[in-house]
N, C-alpha and C positions, 0 to 999 in steps of 0.2 A: 401314437397309433400301435406301435409295437406291442405296448402292455396291454392296448383294447385286444389285438387278434390273439395275444397269449392266453388273455383270461377265457375267450371264446374258445380256443382249442382245446384249454384244461379242462372246460366243462363237458366235453363229447365223450361220450360212451364209446368205445371202440369195437367191443367184443358184440360176437355174434351166437346167438343161439340156434339149437339145430334145427327148428321150424322157421325162424329166419333163414337159415340157409336154404331150408327146402323153397322157400317163396323165392326167393332170388333165383333159384335152380328153374323155377317154373317161367318166373319172368322172361330168363335169358333164353327158353325153349320157347315160348310164346313170341318174343321178337325174332327168333329166328324162321319160325313159322311166316310169320306175315312180313318179312323183310322186304320194304318198299323200293326193289332195283331201280326199276323204269322212274319213279319218283325222284329217287335220289341222284339218278341222272341228268334229270330236268333240273333239278336244283345246282346241279355242278356247271349246266350250260349256261343258265339263266340269273344273271347279274341282279336283276330286280326281283327275282324270287328269292333270292339270298337276303337281300335287305328286307323285303317282308317277313320272312319267316325270323331273321334275327329280331327285328323290331316286335314281332308277336309275341316269340319267347321272352324278351326283357319285358313286356306288358304282362305276360301271364307271370312270371316270377315276381313283379311289383305286386300282382295282384294278390298273390299266393301269402306276402309277408303281412298284408292286411288281413291279418288272424285273430281271433279271440281265442285264447288257452283257456279251457276251462279247468284241466288239471292236464296231469302226465297222460299224454298220449291222446287226448282228447283236444282236437282244434278245429275252429270253424272257419271257414273260408270260403269264396267266392272260387269256381272252379275255371270257367271260361274255356272249357274244352269243346263245347259244341262248336261255338265260334272256330276254333281251330279245325275243327272237324271239317266243317264246310269252307274253310278256306283252302284246306292242304289235303283233303283225303283222309281216312280214319287209321290208313296203315302210317304214313309219313307224319300225320299227327303222334301218333303213338310212339314212335320212334325219337320223334323230335322232343316232345313233354318229359323225357326221363332227363334232360339237361336241369329244366327247374325243379324235377323231383328229388334228383341229387341233392341240390343247391337246400333246398327245403328239408331232406332227412337231415342233413349234416348242420346248417346253421340254424334250424328252428325246431325240429324235433331232438337236433346234437346227438341221434343214433343213427349212424352210416349202417347198421346191421339190418335197420328195418327199411332201407331203400327197396328192395326186392318186393317186400309186403305192399307199402306204400304205392309202388308203381304198379302193381297189381290192382290195388283197390280203391286207386284214385285215378288212375290213368287206362289201364288196360281193360278192366272190365267196365267199367262206365262207358267209355268210348266205344265197345264193341257194341254194347246193347244200343246205345243212342244211334250208332250207325246201322243195327238194325230195323230200329224204329222207322228212321228217318228210309231207309232203304223200302219197306213195307209202305211206308204213307205215299212215297213216290209211286209205286205200283197201284196201289188201291184208291187214292184221291183223284181228283183231278189237278191238271195241270196250271196250276193257278197260283199267282204270286203270294198271296195271303195264305194258300196252305203252305208254302215255301217257308215263309215268314213264322206263321203262327206253330204250324205242327212241327216243320224240320227245324226251325230255331228255339221258339220261345217256349211249348211245351218241352220238347227235346231236352233242354236245358233245364228245367225244373225237375226232369225224372233224371236226370243224371245224379245229381244232388243227393235225390232219394236213392239210385244205386250205390253212389260213393257211401253214404254214410249207413247205410245198412250193411254193405259188405265188411265196412273197417270195423263196425262194431261187433258183427260176428268173429272178425278177426281178434279184436283183443279180449273178447269173452272166452274165445278157444287157446290163444297163445299166451295172454296175459293173466289170466284169472281174476278180470273184473267180473264184480258181480253183474248180471243181467238187468236187474233191476236199477241197478246206478246207471248203468247204458242209456236205458228207457228213459228214465226220470232227467238226466242230465245232459244226454247227446241226441238221442231219437225224436225226443219230442220237440226239438228246435228245429227239425227238417221242416216244417211249413214257413218257418221264420225266414229260412234261409231259400229256400226253392223257388220262391214267386220273386224275390229280387234276381238271382241267379236267372230263372227266366227272361225276367225283364230285362238286365244287363247284356244278354245274348241275344234276345229279340231286337234290342236296340241297335247293337252293333253290326247284325247281320242286314238290318233295313237299310243303314247308312251306307254299307256295302253294296246293297242292291240298287241302291240311287247313285251315289256317285262313284264306286269302281267294281261295277258287276264283274269284270274281268279278272278279279282276285278272287273270286268264288270258283272251287274247284271242280263243279258239274253244273254249275248254273247258266242257264242260257236266256236271253232276253225274246229270240225267236220260239225258244219252247213254252215260255212262261207268261208271255205278253203278246205276240204277234200272232200265232195259230188261235183264235178266238171266234 
């Protein structure tokens, strides 16, 4: 066991470039701006919410470990962040998901210095854009259970993969001198193969929550989506 962890630690690149440091500063500023004070106070008081949050983070961490490494820096895995958004709200989800992000940067990417960039482009930006889409759908479309699941979870989750892979590809092109043609042919072209399963995974998870545990969803209400028809 000790030899295994020694080999893992020996493979880790501990350095941090200037652009990686800038990304980390941006992530810290973003977390400061959106800091979910009220949500964290609720977590501190609610033991059930603590257990749900912990189990969700463990599940997300396990989901991210099921990744396909194309080459250094290019990894494909499901995100599951839209389900977290609908369960805990986008602010708490953003802050909480930094834990699996740190684990992924350290033990999968083996570059702790990339934590800031990966936190921005795998969590912060996709979650914020997904929240904006969910918010717009809430105000523009009828309050119907189908809209909540299909638009808020299914379509939103598929687009979260698009947001993530495009932003991560731009980051690699800008910071690591990746050839844009290589990124398009070996990374961005795979978006359709990943977006639908991501949408299906989150859509199924949210559907199960609506049916069996609707109280676990952040702002879902049977009274609003089912009763007032």
